[in-house]
C-alpha positions as CSV (number, residue, x, y, z in Angstrom):
1,M,-26.4,-0.5,7.9
2,I,-28.6,1.5,5.5
3,Q,-31.3,1.6,8.2
4,D,-28.9,3.3,10.6
5,F,-27.9,5.8,7.9
6,R,-31.6,6.6,7.3
7,E,-32.1,7.4,10.9
8,C,-29.3,10.0,10.9
9,D,-30.2,13.6,10.8
10,M,-28.5,14.5,7.5
11,I,-28.5,17.6,5.5
12,D,-30.7,16.9,2.5
13,L,-28.7,18.1,-0.5
14,V,-31.8,17.8,-2.7
15,E,-33.7,20.3,-0.6
16,N,-30.7,22.6,-0.4
17,Q,-30.2,22.8,-4.2
18,G,-30.1,26.4,-5.2
19,K,-29.6,27.6,-1.7
20,G,-25.8,27.9,-1.7
21,K,-23.1,25.4,-1.1
22,R,-22.2,23.3,1.8
23,D,-18.5,23.4,2.7
24,I,-16.9,20.2,3.9
25,V,-13.5,20.3,5.4
26,V,-11.3,17.3,6.2
27,T,-8.0,17.6,8.0
28,A,-5.3,15.0,8.3
29,V,-2.1,15.3,10.3
30,A,0.5,12.6,9.6
31,S,3.5,11.8,11.7
32,S,6.3,9.1,11.8
33,I,6.2,6.3,14.3
34,E,9.3,4.3,13.2
35,K,10.8,3.2,9.9
36,W,7.9,3.1,7.4
37,R,5.2,3.0,10.1
38,K,3.2,6.3,10.1
39,Q,0.2,7.5,11.9
40,V,-2.4,10.0,10.7
41,V,-5.1,11.6,12.9
42,A,-7.9,12.8,10.6
43,G,-11.4,14.1,10.8
44,Q,-13.9,16.8,9.9
45,P,-13.6,19.8,12.3
46,E,-17.4,20.4,12.3
47,T,-18.0,16.9,13.8
48,G,-15.5,17.3,16.5
49,A,-14.4,13.7,15.9
50,A,-10.9,12.5,15.0
51,F,-9.7,9.1,14.1
52,A,-6.2,7.6,14.1
53,F,-5.0,5.3,11.3
54,I,-1.7,3.5,11.1
55,S,0.1,2.9,7.8
56,D,3.1,0.8,6.8
57,E,4.6,0.1,3.4
58,G,4.9,-3.6,2.5
59,S,8.1,-5.5,2.3
60,Y,8.5,-4.4,-1.4
61,I,10.1,-1.3,0.1
62,P,13.3,-2.0,2.1
63,G,12.3,-1.5,5.8
64,G,8.6,-1.8,5.2
65,E,7.1,-4.5,7.3
66,G,3.5,-4.7,6.0
67,T,2.0,-4.4,9.5
68,A,-0.8,-2.0,8.3
69,P,-2.3,-0.9,5.0
70,S,-0.1,1.3,2.7
71,P,-1.0,4.9,2.1
72,L,-2.1,4.0,-1.4
73,T,-4.4,1.3,0.0
74,Y,-6.1,4.0,2.1
75,F,-6.3,6.3,-0.9
76,V,-8.0,3.7,-3.2
77,S,-10.2,2.5,-0.3
78,G,-11.3,6.1,0.3
79,M,-12.5,6.3,-3.3
80,A,-14.6,3.2,-3.0
81,L,-16.0,4.2,0.4
82,C,-16.9,7.7,-0.8
83,L,-18.7,6.4,-3.9
84,I,-20.7,3.7,-2.0
85,S,-21.7,6.3,0.6
86,H,-23.2,8.4,-2.1
87,I,-25.0,5.4,-3.6
88,T,-26.6,5.0,-0.1
89,Q,-27.3,8.7,0.2
90,V,-29.1,8.9,-3.2
91,A,-31.0,5.6,-2.6
92,I,-32.3,6.8,0.8
93,K,-33.3,10.3,-0.4
94,K,-35.1,8.9,-3.5
95,K,-36.6,6.0,-1.5
96,L,-35.1,3.4,-3.8
97,D,-34.8,-0.2,-2.7
98,V,-31.3,-1.3,-3.5
99,R,-29.4,-4.3,-2.0
100,N,-25.9,-5.7,-1.9
101,E,-24.3,-2.5,-3.1
102,R,-20.6,-3.0,-3.9
103,V,-18.0,-0.7,-5.3
104,T,-14.7,-2.1,-6.5
105,A,-12.0,0.5,-7.1
106,T,-8.7,-0.5,-8.7
107,A,-5.9,2.0,-9.2
108,H,-2.7,1.6,-11.2
109,F,0.5,3.4,-10.2
110,H,4.1,3.3,-11.2
111,E,7.4,4.9,-10.3
112,E,10.2,6.0,-12.6
113,G,13.7,7.3,-12.0
114,S,16.0,7.2,-9.0
115,V,16.0,8.9,-5.6
116,L,19.8,8.9,-5.6
117,R,19.9,10.7,-9.0
118,G,17.1,13.1,-7.8
119,D,14.8,12.2,-10.7
120,A,12.4,9.8,-9.0
121,E,8.7,10.4,-9.7
122,G,5.5,8.6,-8.9
123,F,2.6,8.4,-11.3
124,C,-1.1,7.4,-11.1
125,D,-2.0,5.7,-14.4
126,G,-5.7,5.5,-13.8
127,F,-8.7,4.0,-11.9
128,E,-11.2,1.4,-12.7
129,I,-14.4,1.7,-10.7
130,N,-17.2,-0.9,-10.8
131,I,-20.6,-0.4,-9.1
132,A,-22.7,-3.5,-8.5
133,L,-26.0,-3.6,-6.8
134,E,-29.3,-5.5,-6.8
135,S,-32.7,-3.9,-7.2
136,E,-36.2,-4.4,-8.7
137,E,-36.5,-0.6,-9.2
138,D,-37.1,0.8,-12.6
139,I,-33.9,0.8,-14.6
140,S,-34.1,4.5,-15.3
141,E,-34.2,5.2,-11.5
142,I,-31.1,3.0,-11.0
143,K,-29.2,4.7,-13.8
144,Q,-30.1,8.1,-12.3
145,L,-28.9,6.9,-8.9
146,I,-25.6,5.9,-10.4
147,R,-25.2,9.2,-12.3
148,L,-25.9,11.2,-9.1
149,A,-23.6,9.1,-7.0
150,H,-20.7,9.7,-9.5
151,R,-21.5,13.4,-9.5
152,L,-21.5,13.6,-5.7
153,C,-18.4,11.6,-5.1
154,F,-15.7,14.0,-3.9
155,A,-12.9,11.5,-4.2
156,E,-13.8,10.7,-7.8
157,K,-14.0,14.4,-8.6
158,A,-10.5,14.8,-7.2
159,V,-9.0,12.6,-9.8
160,I,-11.3,13.0,-12.9
161,G,-9.5,14.9,-15.5
162,S,-6.1,14.1,-14.1
163,V,-6.0,10.4,-14.8
164,P,-8.2,8.0,-16.8
165,V,-11.2,6.7,-14.8
166,I,-13.1,3.8,-16.3
167,N,-16.5,3.3,-14.8
168,T,-18.6,0.1,-15.2
169,Q,-21.9,-0.9,-13.6
170,E,-23.8,-4.1,-12.9
171,L,-27.5,-4.5,-12.0
172,N,-28.6,-7.8,-10.6
173,G,-25.4,-9.4,-11.9
174,Q,-25.7,-8.1,-15.5
175,P,-23.8,-5.3,-17.1
176,L,-25.6,-1.9,-17.0
177,I,-24.7,0.9,-19.4
178,V,-25.2,4.3,-17.9
179,D,-24.8,7.2,-20.3
Protein backbone atom coordinates (compact mmCIF):
# COMPACT_ATOMS: atom_id res chain seq x y z
CA MET A 1 0.00 0.00 0.00
CA ILE A 2 2.82 2.43 0.79
CA GLN A 3 4.30 1.68 -2.63
CA ASP A 4 1.06 2.91 -4.28
CA PHE A 5 1.13 6.00 -2.07
CA ARG A 6 4.73 6.75 -3.14
CA GLU A 7 3.71 6.68 -6.77
CA CYS A 8 1.00 9.29 -6.26
CA ASP A 9 1.72 12.81 -7.46
CA MET A 10 1.42 14.51 -4.06
CA ILE A 11 2.10 18.05 -3.02
CA ASP A 12 5.31 17.96 -1.03
CA LEU A 13 4.57 19.88 2.13
CA VAL A 14 8.26 19.94 3.00
CA GLU A 15 9.10 21.77 -0.24
CA ASN A 16 6.14 24.13 0.24
CA GLN A 17 7.17 25.29 3.71
CA GLY A 18 7.28 29.07 3.84
CA LYS A 19 5.41 29.38 0.54
CA GLY A 20 1.95 29.86 2.01
CA LYS A 21 -0.73 27.51 3.11
CA ARG A 22 -2.54 24.72 1.32
CA ASP A 23 -6.27 24.84 1.95
CA ILE A 24 -8.09 21.53 2.25
CA VAL A 25 -11.88 21.47 2.22
CA VAL A 26 -14.02 18.46 3.07
CA THR A 27 -17.80 18.58 2.69
CA ALA A 28 -20.29 16.06 4.06
CA VAL A 29 -24.05 16.08 3.46
CA ALA A 30 -26.04 13.74 5.71
CA SER A 31 -29.63 12.62 5.17
CA SER A 32 -32.05 10.20 6.80
CA ILE A 33 -32.82 6.83 5.23
CA GLU A 34 -35.15 5.31 7.85
CA LYS A 35 -35.21 5.08 11.63
CA TRP A 36 -31.61 5.48 12.82
CA ARG A 37 -30.10 4.64 9.41
CA LYS A 38 -28.46 7.67 7.84
CA GLN A 39 -26.39 8.28 4.75
CA VAL A 40 -23.67 10.80 4.19
CA VAL A 41 -22.08 11.73 0.89
CA ALA A 42 -18.69 13.26 1.52
CA GLY A 43 -15.59 14.28 -0.33
CA GLN A 44 -13.06 16.94 -1.11
CA PRO A 45 -14.35 19.30 -3.82
CA GLU A 46 -10.92 19.73 -5.43
CA THR A 47 -10.75 15.98 -6.19
CA GLY A 48 -14.21 15.78 -7.74
CA ALA A 49 -14.81 12.48 -5.93
CA ALA A 50 -17.59 11.80 -3.45
CA PHE A 51 -18.19 8.71 -1.35
CA ALA A 52 -21.36 7.48 0.33
CA PHE A 53 -21.35 6.03 3.84
CA ILE A 54 -24.20 4.46 5.77
CA SER A 55 -24.52 4.79 9.53
CA ASP A 56 -26.83 3.15 12.05
CA GLU A 57 -26.93 3.31 15.81
CA GLY A 58 -26.60 0.02 17.63
CA SER A 59 -29.41 -1.63 19.52
CA TYR A 60 -28.40 0.32 22.64
CA ILE A 61 -30.62 3.09 21.24
CA PRO A 62 -34.30 2.10 20.79
CA GLY A 63 -34.83 1.70 17.06
CA GLY A 64 -31.15 1.31 16.24
CA GLU A 65 -30.46 -1.91 14.37
CA GLY A 66 -26.65 -1.98 14.25
CA THR A 67 -26.62 -2.56 10.48
CA ALA A 68 -23.71 -0.15 9.92
CA PRO A 69 -21.07 1.66 11.98
CA SER A 70 -22.34 4.39 14.31
CA PRO A 71 -21.42 8.04 13.67
CA LEU A 72 -18.98 7.91 16.60
CA THR A 73 -17.31 4.84 15.09
CA TYR A 74 -16.66 6.83 11.91
CA PHE A 75 -15.40 9.79 13.96
CA VAL A 76 -12.86 7.74 15.93
CA SER A 77 -11.89 5.76 12.81
CA GLY A 78 -11.24 9.03 11.00
CA MET A 79 -8.83 10.06 13.74
CA ALA A 80 -6.86 6.80 13.38
CA LEU A 81 -6.88 6.94 9.57
CA CYS A 82 -5.78 10.58 9.48
CA LEU A 83 -2.84 9.92 11.81
CA ILE A 84 -1.66 6.76 10.04
CA SER A 85 -1.85 8.59 6.69
CA HIS A 86 0.49 11.25 8.06
CA ILE A 87 2.86 8.59 9.38
CA THR A 88 2.99 7.21 5.83
CA GLN A 89 3.41 10.69 4.33
CA VAL A 90 6.34 11.57 6.59
CA ALA A 91 8.02 8.17 6.16
CA ILE A 92 7.84 8.45 2.38
CA LYS A 93 9.05 12.05 2.23
CA LYS A 94 11.95 11.35 4.59
CA LYS A 95 12.67 8.00 2.89
CA LEU A 96 12.34 6.07 6.16
CA ASP A 97 11.81 2.32 6.13
CA VAL A 98 8.89 1.64 8.48
CA ARG A 99 6.73 -1.47 8.57
CA ASN A 100 3.57 -2.72 10.19
CA GLU A 101 2.35 0.76 11.11
CA ARG A 102 -0.70 0.68 13.35
CA VAL A 103 -2.69 3.43 15.03
CA THR A 104 -5.17 2.51 17.73
CA ALA A 105 -7.56 5.30 18.69
CA THR A 106 -9.94 4.89 21.61
CA ALA A 107 -12.41 7.60 22.55
CA HIS A 108 -14.56 7.88 25.66
CA PHE A 109 -17.98 9.56 25.55
CA HIS A 110 -20.93 9.89 27.90
CA GLU A 111 -24.42 11.41 27.97
CA GLU A 112 -26.15 13.22 30.79
CA GLY A 113 -29.65 14.53 31.32
CA SER A 114 -32.92 13.82 29.57
CA VAL A 115 -34.23 14.62 26.11
CA LEU A 116 -37.76 14.86 27.55
CA ARG A 117 -36.64 17.41 30.17
CA GLY A 118 -34.65 19.28 27.53
CA ASP A 119 -31.34 19.04 29.39
CA ALA A 120 -29.69 16.14 27.52
CA GLU A 121 -26.07 16.70 26.59
CA GLY A 122 -23.30 14.57 25.08
CA PHE A 123 -19.67 14.77 26.15
CA CYS A 124 -16.32 13.57 24.83
CA ASP A 125 -14.18 12.62 27.83
CA GLY A 126 -10.98 12.10 25.88
CA PHE A 127 -8.93 10.09 23.41
CA GLU A 128 -6.16 7.55 23.81
CA ILE A 129 -4.01 7.20 20.71
CA ASN A 130 -1.27 4.59 20.31
CA ILE A 131 1.15 4.46 17.39
CA ALA A 132 3.01 1.20 16.86
CA LEU A 133 5.46 0.52 14.06
CA GLU A 134 8.55 -1.48 13.23
CA SER A 135 11.77 -0.03 11.84
CA GLU A 136 15.54 -0.34 11.98
CA GLU A 137 15.93 3.41 11.36
CA ASP A 138 17.72 5.61 13.88
CA ILE A 139 15.50 6.18 16.91
CA SER A 140 15.82 9.98 16.55
CA GLU A 141 14.39 9.73 13.01
CA ILE A 142 11.45 7.65 14.25
CA LYS A 143 10.74 10.13 17.04
CA GLN A 144 10.81 12.99 14.52
CA LEU A 145 8.47 11.03 12.22
CA ILE A 146 5.99 10.60 15.08
CA ARG A 147 6.24 14.26 16.12
CA LEU A 148 5.59 15.42 12.55
CA ALA A 149 2.69 13.00 12.08
CA HIS A 150 1.01 14.35 15.22
CA ARG A 151 1.62 17.95 14.10
CA LEU A 152 0.15 17.21 10.65
CA CYS A 153 -2.91 15.26 11.81
CA PHE A 154 -5.94 17.46 11.16
CA ALA A 155 -8.29 15.24 13.14
CA GLU A 156 -6.08 15.26 16.22
CA LYS A 157 -5.69 19.04 15.93
CA ALA A 158 -9.50 19.35 15.92
CA VAL A 159 -9.80 17.86 19.41
CA ILE A 160 -6.51 18.85 21.10
CA GLY A 161 -7.23 21.48 23.72
CA SER A 162 -10.91 20.55 23.89
CA VAL A 163 -10.53 17.11 25.45
CA PRO A 164 -7.64 15.17 26.98
CA VAL A 165 -5.58 13.27 24.41
CA ILE A 166 -3.12 10.68 25.70
CA ASN A 167 -0.50 9.65 23.13
CA THR A 168 1.69 6.55 23.45
CA GLN A 169 4.14 5.03 21.00
CA GLU A 170 5.79 1.66 20.41
CA LEU A 171 8.81 0.85 18.26
CA ASN A 172 9.51 -2.80 17.47
CA GLY A 173 7.10 -3.87 20.20
CA GLN A 174 8.73 -1.75 22.92
CA PRO A 175 7.41 1.48 24.47
CA LEU A 176 8.92 4.61 22.90
CA ILE A 177 8.94 7.95 24.70
CA VAL A 178 8.60 10.90 22.31
CA ASP A 179 9.06 14.27 23.96
